[in-house]
N, C-alpha and C positions, 0 to 999 in steps of 0.2 A: 708503105710507107702509116706511120703509126701518129695518133690526136698527140704525142708527146715533141713530136717535131715543130707542129704549127701551133702550139698552143701559148695563150699570152702568160707569163709565170710571175707576171707583176697584178697579182690580184687587187681589187680593192674589194673591203669590207665595211659592213658596217656592224654594231652590234642591234642586237632587235628591237632596244628603245632609242636608237637614235629617231629625231623627229626630219618628219617630211621636205622641211623645209630646208634644212644643210645635206639629206639626200642628193634635193631640187638642184641644190647649189654645187656639189661637189661633182654632178654627171654634167653639169653647162663646165665646169672652168677640166674637169675632165677630159671631154673631148670620148668619154666611150658612153656605152651605151644599159651595158649592166654590171650591177653591182650584186654579191653577196650578201646573204646575214648572215655572220656565223656568232656562235652565242659559245663559250669554254673553249673553244677551238672546234669547236661543231658543225659544219654546215645545215643551217637551220634554213635558208631561202635564196631566191633571186629575185631582185627588183629590176624593172626595167626599163627604161625611158620609157616608154607606153603604160605601165602601171605605173609612175608619177604623174604624168600625164592625166588619166582616168581617175585617179584620187584627188588632183586639185579641183577646186572649183573656176567654174568657167568665166567668175564675175572678178578675180583676182585683176589687180592692176587696170580697175575699167572706174569709171563713174557709177557703178552699181554695186561697186566692193561695199560687204556691209561685216561687221564682225565673224559672222561664223562662216563667210568667206573666207577669212583671213583664218580662223581655227582651224581649217583644213590641213595647213603646214604644221600643225603640229601632229597629226597624226604619228606612230611611231610604224618600223619601217618592218613591225609583225602584222602591224592591219591592215599591209599593203601588198606583201612579198607575195613570190609563191610556194607555201610551203610545201616539203618535202621533194624537195628537185629533184631529177633523171640528171644522171650523173654518168662518165665514162670513168674508165681508166687511161693512165699514161699510154699503157699497148694497144688499145681500142684499134684497129686499123682507120682510116679516113672514112674510108667508102662506108662502114657500120654506122660509125658516128652522122654523118651526115643521113644517112636512112633513121634512124635515131632523131634526127631533127624533124625529117619532113613528116614520120609517123605521131609523133607528140604535139605539132603543132608549135615548137617552141626556137626561139634566134639563136641560146646560147645553152652549154653543160658545165657546168663545174667539171670537173678532172679532181678525182680524188684517188688516193693510194691508199689504201686500208679505212684509217679513220682522216686523214689527212689531206687535208685540200693543197692542191700542190698549182692550178691552171684553170683556166678557163678556154675554152675553145667556144666561137660564134660562127655562124652561119659563111659570115663574110668570111673569116678565115676559110673556110673550107674551098667557099669560092675561090676566093686568091689561089688556093694549091690546088685545085679541078684546071684552072685559067694556064698556072704556071706547068703542068701535065701537057695540058693539048699544045700549048706554043711550041 
């Protein structure tokens, strides 16, 4: 089985200048955990929900919140993304992509064909595949 059979094709992307506030909102409303940063059709980075949490001030939405805490919401995607993401092609075997996730300690892999972004595959996608195979 190859990655193209289990990947998500509906990829949510943002430009490098997208504000953290917008990224946070889209992640919360979309129910997914990863966004891809794309500029001029070229993949520039990956942002996970954990990257967003790490970039936010812990004082947001508390009584201790100050202007500097709110200001963290204006950070651009380029400041919090994981640049130069590790990618796979649609024809990559699922087992190989799974090993890539483990080796690089990441939770998602953008799927590219040449320079074109065609999808994303996550650890959850792979786990669901392997559980289905075992059943």
